[in-house]
N, C-alpha and C positions, 0 to 999 in steps of 0.2 A: 892342373889343366891336361885335358885329354889329348893324346896324340897317337900316332900310328907307328912309332919307332919299333914296337914289337914285331911288326910284320916286315921289317927291312930284310931279315934273313929267312923269311918263311917261303914256302913254295905256294904261289897264288894260283887260284883257278884261272885257266888260260883266257877266260872271257874278261878278266880285270885288266883293264888297259893301263899301262905305265908308259908315258910318252917322253918325259923330260930326259934330255941327253945327260948321263952321268948323275941323274937325280935318284936318291933312295925312293923307296916306296912312301916313306913317311912325308918326303918333301913333294912327292907328286901327287898324292891324293888330295882331293878338293871338295870338302864338305860343302853342301848347299842347303838342304832342307832337312828338317827333323820332325819325327813323330814319336810321341812319348806314350808308353804304355798305360793303361788305366791305373796300375798300382804304382806308377812312377818309379819302378825299378829298372827300366830298360827304355832305350831310345834306338830308333832306326834312323840313321843318318844317310841321305842319298850322297853319292858320289858320282854325280852325272857324268862328268867328263871321263870317269874311270870305268863307266858301265857296272857300277856295283853299289852295294848298300853296306855300310858299317854298323855293327851291333854295338851299341855302347851301354856298359853296366853303370847305371847312374849313382849306384853306392859306392863303388870303387873309383869311378872316373875313368875306366880303362876300357878300350875297344877289344871285345872278346872274339869277333868274328868278322871276316869280310865275305860278302856273298856276291859272287859274279852273277850278272843278270843274263849271260849267255847271248846268242845272236838270233836275230830274226831272219828266216830265210824268205826273201821277197820274191823268190821264183815260184813259190807255191801259190796256187790260185787265190786261196783265201788271204794271202798276205800281200797281194798287189800294191803298187804305190804309184803316184804320178811323179815320175822322175825328171819330167821335162821342165825347162824354164822358159819355154816358149809358149805362147797363145796360138791356137789354131785359128787362123783367120775365117775358116768356114764354120767353125762352131765356138765362137767366143763365149767365155764364161763356162764352159764345159770342162769338167776335170776328168782326165782320162786315167783312171786306176787299172793298171795292168801288172801282171806278174813280169818281174825284171830279174836277170841273173846277178843279184847282189845280196849281200848280207847287211843288216842294219844293226845298230845297238839300241838297247832300250833306254 
């Protein structure tokens, strides 16, 4: 069975999010989706809540790498978002995508 214990003492990329209080890296990582290489030797496993992807060697059953997905700067013009939870009564149905001073995870 594949696990993440090898990363418990590893220095992780700062964009990989570990949230659990007193949880080890292995306990906190949450695999969700998987994509397998054409030669069936490697798989990429999304760790959505952790903002990362794990690389799994399918021959050994071991995770070889954790890739942090960094952060998206929504203050940049091309990265705007609709951050409101309200509907503008003067323009119902209009989505207002604007730059906002926040960072998002992928």
